[in-house]
C-alpha positions, 0 to 999 in steps of 0.5 A: 257088206260090213267088214271086220276092219270097217265097222264105221261102216266081193269059173274062169276068168272071162276072156271076153268081158261084157258090154259096158252100157253107159250114159243115158244114150246107152252107147257101148263104150269100149276101153282105150289104151291099156285097159282090157277089150270089152265085147258085146255080150247078152248085156244082162237081158232076161236069162243067161249072160251070167257075170260076163254080161255085167259092164266092167268095171261094174258099179255095185250099189253098197247097201243100195244108194247108201250115200243118199238113203238109209242103207238096206231099204227099198228106198236105197235099192231103188235109188241105186238102180235109178242112179245107174248101178249095175248091181245092187247089194241087196242085202246083208242077210241076217235071221229072225227068231222065226227063221226068216231072212232080213236085210240089215248091215249087222244083226245089232239094229240099234244103229240102223232102226228106230228100235230104241224108240219102241218101249215095248222092246226095251227089255230086248236090249242085250250084251252078246259076244259077236264074233269075239266082240262084246256088242250091246243093243237089239239083235234080229234073232231075238225078234219075230219078223212081225215084230221087226216089220213094226220098226223103221229104218234110220241112218247109220252114220248121221255125222257123215250124212246128216241129209240122210236123216230126213228119210229116217222112219220112212222104210221098213226092214226088207226081207230077202224074199221081198228083195227077190220079188222086187228084183223080178219087178224092177227087171220087167219094169226097166226092161233090163235085167237087175242084179243083186249081191247078197252077203251071208253075215256072221254065218258061224255065229248064227249056225251056233244058234240054230239059224244056219244061213246058207240052207235058207238062202239056197231054199229061197233062191231055189224057190225063186229059180235063182240058184243057177250059175247065170242067175243074177244073184252073186253071193258073198261072205267074209267066212270062206267056209260059208262060200264053200257051204253055198258052193254045195247048195247053189250054182250061183257066182260066189265071192270071198270077202277079204278084210285087212291082211292081218285079220282072221276070218271068224270061221278060221278063229272058231276052227283053229285055222291059223291063216290070216287074210295075208295068207288067203291072198298069196298065189296059193291061197287064191288058187284054193279060193278059185276052187270053190268061188269065182271072185274076191271082194278085198278091202281097197287097201288090199289093192293099194296100200296106205301110208300111216298118214292115210294116203295111198302108197303101193299097188299090190300084185292082188289084182294080177295074182287073182286074175291069173287063177281066173278070180274076178275082184270087186273091192269095197267101199268107195264113198264120196265123203272126206273121211273114207277118202285116201288122204290126198283126195280129201278137201277140207276137214269137214266129215260130211263134205265131199272130197275128190271121189272122181280122183280116187275112183280113177286111181283104183279103176287104173289098177285093173279091178273088175268093179267096185262097191260104192255108196254113190253109184252115180259117181261110180257110173260117172267116173267109169265113163271117164275111165273107159273114154280116157 
């Protein structure tokens, strides 16, 4: 997932929440204190179970395990599962020139692949207006799938993750269809249901280019028998109309992503809808979202606001308000490195050093969120263990 404010770089409230299968021993750990009760569900095995079968709070591997491997690669996705992620965000979906869906954070791939080293593609470099922002680089919609398959992934934020550059050039760009097959393989190999959480990226932009995303997503999900209410595929988008469109095409769990309170979803900008995210998170706005989606994926700042110095300020009513209308909350994004943590959880000033991520996880889990996107799934799993045992 990528949000408008994070370029440096979600049917009914479940009355009973699925089993939290934690730790190598697989012990079922109940919530203590004021936390909500956990009951043993189908624990996500095989078909059925749906959202109820996921542990709560759910640990979602953001673009895989992108704290340790270049994002949106099978190396990153695989590691997320190995580190205990309940769900893998595989992937942010963008189309190729010939209509295939591939997994990239953005359609612009100069920052996440070695395309700049390919002299044969030098003339593909362009400047485009992407959701109102002038963006220069190489765009997936100007390449065929065969051409994209000649590229290799690189680390997107090397200043914060110099160690990840070790893996530059190792993995190709996955297609969404490859991800769906990988999901089945991993489910068989691991003996437990693997979940994925793809996102439609810039759907209005691509629809104008004749490359509508939602129909392509629905077609692939249908082909692989993963377009049902209990299918282990949660779909998300920053554009509410994309989720409304998907709601007519598939029965999967759907999540509306929410950027900073003062921003407007791009589909709203295009259609002249004056509402901002602040309007969408009012009780009225949330009721409307609950009419076509099962959850929201707010930026963490909508759950606890921040002061001018970057430290945490006040907890909002968003969790309570969303739960009241039956929506789950999967906020984004927890990362271990200093620059991404609230100021009071940073240690030192090094851009690639870890701060007190466990402290930050604990604070956010205490708000009652249903899960969280994290670049470091192993940290998230340990933090959850602390939380449910606390």
